[in-house]
Phi, psi and omega in degrees: 000132180289162181298322179296315179294321179299317179296322179294317178297316179300315180296318178297317180298318177299313180298319179296316180296320177299314179297316180293323179295323177298330181274309186270327183056035183199119183292329178295320178294322178297313179302312180300316181297316182297328185257009178255133177301138185236118181298332178288348178244034177074020180081009180268156170286134178306321181296326178293320177295318179299314180297332179271008178084017181253027180300331179299322178296317179296314181297317178299318179298315181298313181296320179291329178291324178293326180295331182280356182289000000 
């Protein structure tokens, strides 16, 4: 992974964690959510999508879930 892509993934991960913290307010729940397969994300672990550069898909899902509250 290039340095530019690595920085983008890191920035996305930070944004995702901030969004998840606003929802869960608990870092253990965030960890569990990131490493649990999610049918809404094609059965993938959110962290796996982030590592593959698909953090935007994860972030969009989180934001759309917040809108439904």
